[in-house]
N, C-alpha and C positions, 0 to 999 in steps of 0.2 A: 853054242850052249849045249851041254850034255844033258842027258836025262836025269842025272843026279844033281845038276846045278839048279838052284831055285832062284826065281826072280825076286823073292822076298829077302831084303837085306837083313832082316831080323831073324831069319830062319835059324841061324846058328846061335842066336842069343839064348840065354837061360830061359826056359819055359816059365819059370816062376816070375820072372821080371815082366813078361808080356802083359798079364792082367793089370799089373801096376801101371805100366805105360798107357794102357787103354783107359784106365781110370783117370790118369792125369790128363790125357787128351780129352776125354769126355768132360772133365771139370773145366779145362781151358775153353772148350767150345761153349759150355753152359755160361761161363763168366762172360765170354764175348757176346753171346746172345742176350744176356741180361743187360750188359752195357749198351748194346745197340737199341734194345727196347727202351731203356731209360733215356737215352739221347733222343730217340724218336718221340717219346712223350714230352720231353723238354721242347723239342722243335715244334710239336703240335701245339703245346701251350703258348709258346711265343707267337706262333702264327695266329692263334685264336685271340690273344691279347691285341695284336696289331690289327686284326680285322675289327674287333670291337672298337678300338680307338678310331679307326677310319670311319666306321658306321656312325659313331657318336659325332664326329666332326661333320660328316655329310648330313646327318640328321639335323644338326643345328643350322646348317646352311639352308636346308630344305624348309625348316620351320620359319626362318627369317624371310625366305622368298615368298612363302605362303602369306606371312604377315604383311609383307610389302604389297602383295596383290590385294589383300583385304583393304589396306589403307588406300590404294588406288581406286578400288571400287567405292569405298566410302566417300572419297573426294569427288568422284564422278557423280555420285548421288546428290551432292550438294548443289549441283547445277539445276536440280529439279525442286527448288524451294517452293515454286508455285504449284507443284503437283505432288501432294503428300503421299499418294498411293505409290507412285514410282520411287519416291525417295525411300519409303518404307521397304520396298523391294530391295533396293541397293543396300540399305542398312542391314537388312536381314541376311543378305548374301555375305556382306562383310563380316557380320557376327559369326556366321557359320564357318567362314574361312579362318577367322581368329581362333575359334574353338579347335579347328583342325590343326592349326599351327601349335597351339598349346598341347594338344594330344600327341603330336609328332615329337615335341620337345620332351614330354614326360615319359614316353614309352621307350623300352629297350629293344634290342635286337630279337630277343626271345619272343616278346609280345608281337612284333611284326611277323615273325616266322609263324607263330601259332595262329595268328589271325589269317595269314595267307593260306596256311594249310587247311584251316577250317573252311575258308571260302572255296578252296579247290575241291574239298570233299562235298560241300553243299551244292556246288554248281560245276560239275566236271565238264559239261559241254561248253559253258562260257569260258572255262579255263583253257580248254583245248582250242577254241576259236581264237582266244586272245594270244595264246602261244603261237598258233599258226600265223596270225597277223603280225606279231612281233618278229617272227622269223622271216616272213616275207619282206617286211620293211627293212630289217637288217640286211637281207640279201640285196635289196635294191640300193641301199646306202653304200654297201661295199662295192657293188658293181659300178655305181655312179662315181665313187671316189677313186676308182682304179685308174690305170693308165688310159689316156684318151685313145680312141680308135684312130688308126691311120686315116689321113685325109682322103676323101674320095677323089679319085683322079678321073675327071670327066673325059679326058682324051683316050682313055683305055677302056671304053665300054665294050661289053661282049656283044 
């Protein structure tokens, strides 16, 4: 390569055409960026819809489970016909759980998130302890469900 040779292939092109080419390139890049952003928003929207559908499905299952527990408690309380105080305790617990089941069914994801965030702000220490405990339990679960340790060989003790 000589000193007069330029690595730029457009160096010999008409200088008036260069700004037009740059404008076209800039326009193409902007169009591509807008298209990518639009597709990203579409993907985020689809993911959000899928998450809401999943939460609604799980929310219904959770509400039914809590309702089933309430019914079991109410049925257990019927065995205390001769002890009205104990039966009232069981009935009260069942009513509370039935109310919880209805609340779970009525609320949306935003409500749960807002309530959890408010609790975390009111009680950061409890939130930190609960997070630590959940992490510890998750780690124990993962460790326990991993591959079993090799069998201890009694003949090769140190």
